[in-house]
N, C-alpha and C positions, 0 to 999 in steps of 0.2 A: 538427639534433638527430635521432638515430635512436632508434626505439623498439624494445623487445624484441618479437620475433615471438611471437605467441600461437598455441599449437597448435590445429589444427582441432578436436580433441576438446574442448578447453576452450570453443571458440566455438560448438560444436554447439547448445546451448540457444538462443543468440542467433540463429543461422541458422534454426533451426526456427521460432522466433517470427517472424522477418522473413518467412519463406515463408508462414506462416499469415496475417500481416497483409496480404501481397501478395494472397493468394487472397480475403481478406475485402474488400479495397478494390475488386477487380475483380468480386467476387461470382461467381467462377468457380474451382472447385476441380478442374478437369480436369487430367490428368497433364501435358499440354503447358504449361499456364499455370503449374503449380506448379514444373515443371523450369525454366522461364524465370525465375520468381521466385527459385528457388534460385541461379541464375547471377547475378542481380542482387544477391542477398544476399551471395554470395561476393565480388563486386567491391566492394560497399559496405564489408564487413568488412575487406577487405585494403587499401583505399585510405584510408578514414577511420578515425581512432582511435576505437574503441568499447571501453570497459572490459569485460573478461570478466565474465560473469554467474557469480558464485561460488555454487554450490549447496552446501547443508549435507550432502547425501547422505541426508536423512531427510524423510519427509512422512507425517504421521499422517492417514490418510484418515477415520478415525472422528471425530477432533476437527474436521477440515475440514467434514464433514457437519453436525456440531452447530453450528459457527460459521456455516455458511451459513444455517441456520434463524434464528440470533440476528441475523445481518446483515439478512435479509429483514424480521424484526420491526422492526429499527431503521429500515429504509427506509420501511416503512409508518407507523410512529410519527412519523418525521421529516416525512413528507408531510403527515400530518394536523396536526402542530404548526405547520408553515409555513403551511398553509391557515388555521388558526385565527388565527395572528399577522397574516396579511394581511387577513383579514376583520374580526376583532374589534379589533385594536390599530392596524393601519395604520401610518402614519408615526411613531407614538409608540414604536415598538420601538427599543431601544438595542442596538447591536452592539459587538463587541470583536474585536481581533486578539490572540490568546493565544499566547505562546511556550510550547512544550511540549518539554522535553528528552527524548529517547528513550534507551532502554537499549542498543539494538543499533547497531553501526556498519556493519552490512551494508547495502550499497546496495539489495539485493533487498528486505530487510525494511523499510527506510525508504520505498522506493517503494511497496511493497504497503500499508503503513500509510497513506501519504498518499492512495493511490487509494481504498482502502476508505472513508476518512473523507470524501473528496470526493464519493463516490457517495451518501452519506446526506444527504438534504435538510436544510438549516439549517447546514451547515458546509462550508468550502472551504479547502483548503491554498493559501495565497498565497505562501509562501516556504519553501524548504528550505535549511538550513545543514548541508552534509555534514560540515564540519570538526568541529562540536560535536554531532552529530546532533540538530538541533532543527527541529521543524516549527512554522510560524507559521500558526495556524488563524483564519480569519474565522468567528466564531460569532454566530448570531442570539440575541437576547433575553438578553444578558449585561449586567447593570448593577451587580453587586456582587461582592465577593470570593468569596462562597460559590458563586456561579454560575461564576466563573472556575475555581475549584477543581473544580467538577463537570465542566467541559469538559476540564480537564487529566486528571482521573481517567478520563474516557471514552476519551480518546486513548491513555492508557497501558494501559487495559484491552484496547483493540483491538490494540495492539502486543503485549501479553502473549499474547493468543490466537494471533496470527500466529507468535510465537516458539514456542509450544507445538506449532503445526502444522508449521512448517518451519524453525525455528531450529536452530543447531548444538547439540550435546549440552552444550557449555559454557554457551551462552546459556540453555538450559532449566534447567540446574543453578543458574546464577546467579539466574534468575527464581524458582525454587523456594526458594532460600535467602532471597531478598528478601521474597517474599510470604508465605512460611511457610504456604501453603495458605489465605490469607484473601482472595484476589481473586475468588472465585466461579467457579472453573473446576476441572475434575478434576485 
């Protein structure tokens, strides 16, 4: 089975990312090491099938800065929450795996949402279903339907922020029509 060739221009974000990962792994950002990393990235991208990273062509720097502050607050709050549960409740804490259907079918947004959620203590993405875009989240301290809905709302709020930051214009418009300005963001 032959696959359609992807233009170098479409693969450029992936190649840049692979070179940055290469430099980070070796902790060496010298020109020689980055050129060698670029050659390896080209070989990997040409030999192995990697889906192209489809970018929306928009990125809202202001909303990204605002969300970075919200994310840091969530990380700190999550750290203290996990600490409290470990010290005060111990093994009596009930957990749940929660299925959360997402709005976006974009691999980039699904991945970004999953990574942001996994970086906040107390939650972890355990499965991703690309076909239905659904994330399965392992969440701490979930023992009733109200807490399940709170987890789902938190995941969807994270996805909404990421759509506003870097989603397509169509996704932003659909989000605006869906939320009608009630989800706590500009």
